[in-house]
C-alpha positions, 0 to 999 in steps of 0.5 A: 863226878865229871863222868855223872854229869855228862851222863845226866846232861845226855840223859836230859838232851836225848829226852828233850830230843825224844820229846822234840821229835815226837812234837815234829811227828804229831806237827806233821801228822797233823799237817797233812790230816788239815789238807785232808780236811780241806779237800774233802770239804771242796766245794767244787771241781777246781778247787777240790784239784787244787787241795788235792793237789796241796795234800799230795805234795804234803803227804809226799813231802810228810812219807819221804822223811827218814822216820815217816814209817813211824807215824801212825797216821791215826787221823788217814786211817779213820778215814781208809785213805791208809791201809796197813798190812799185817806184817806191818811192811806195807802202807797204801794210800789212795784218794780220789777226785771226782769230776763233775761229770762223774769220772774219777781220776785216783792219787796214792802212794806205797810204803814199803820196807825194801829189804836189799836196801834195809828201809823203806821206799816211797812211790808215788802211783800214777792212775793210768786206767783211763784207756787201759787195753784189757786191765784183768791181765796187765802187769802194772807198777807204780808208773801205771796204775790202775786206780782204785780207792782201796779199803782192805789188803791181806797178806797171803804166802805160798811157800816163799812168796808173799803178796797182798791182796788189795780191795778196791772201789773205782767210781768210774762214771755216773753210768756205772761203777766198779770194785776190783780185786788185785794183788801187789808185790815186789819184784828182785829190786824191790820195786812194787807190782800189781797183777799176778796170774792167781785169780780164777774167773767165774768162766774159769779163766784165769786173770790178773786181777779181777774188774766187777762192773754195775749199775751206779747207785746199787751197793755190791759187797767184796770183803775179805774173811781172814780166817777162812782165807776167802774173797766173798762177794755179791754175784752181778747179774744182769736186769734183764736177760737181753742186757747181758754183756751191758754191765752198767745194768748188773746188780747184786741178784741175792746170791754169793760167789767166793774166791778161796786160797789154795796152793798159791792161787784164788779158786772160783767157787758158786752160790755161798752161803754169806751176808750181805754186810756194808763196808764201813768206808761207805760213809766216808766216801761217796760209794754206792749203798 
């Protein structure tokens, strides 16, 4: 009789404990979401910066909880602030603050499973893109990051090597915007790295990431198609042949190119048949249409 009583007590206790934990998770996620809403509704640059900092601090505290990898963050997913890799091992959070002069500063976190430590680790991303020399050929990490708002993540494997392809947007300034293709992977200690010499550019050169720059106010399509393992994008050209190399005058020319994943590399393919489909993210962020 005593054993039955103890067992019943444990069942009730664990039930209440799980309910309490669930309520705590929901409360934390709601608090983080409310901080994000305050941020995106900010009316001026000073308020944006202040509310972005509050959102960053709240998200950091939440992500550093032991069970935060179980939080779905559905509201942040809706706004594409959070992306989750297909294997559920990596989650990336990114957002930006636009200054009154049109410049953008990006913020973010990576939450990833560390196989060596057998737990999820959190890394805060530090945007150091301003003044970065030769960013297309730099190997970066969480402390030195080419800031961007990521809107699509893909997982690719070659032999025993696993990498995550990230497609992103950078508002840059009032004159030009950027889109980029980057690669995220983890070193032997589980620390995040960005950039690897796996991309072939239009000119045949190998690059660690690809950055497209084009005139502000136009839309550039850049998307990953999982079934074919290809990245399809608008081909960019100057509005006048005399403006070649001045990327603030570049825009889509109604032709499309792609990168195709073969033997662990991304091969450039010109003039492919594709439709220009706008990213769903554009309705949530000031990404040019």
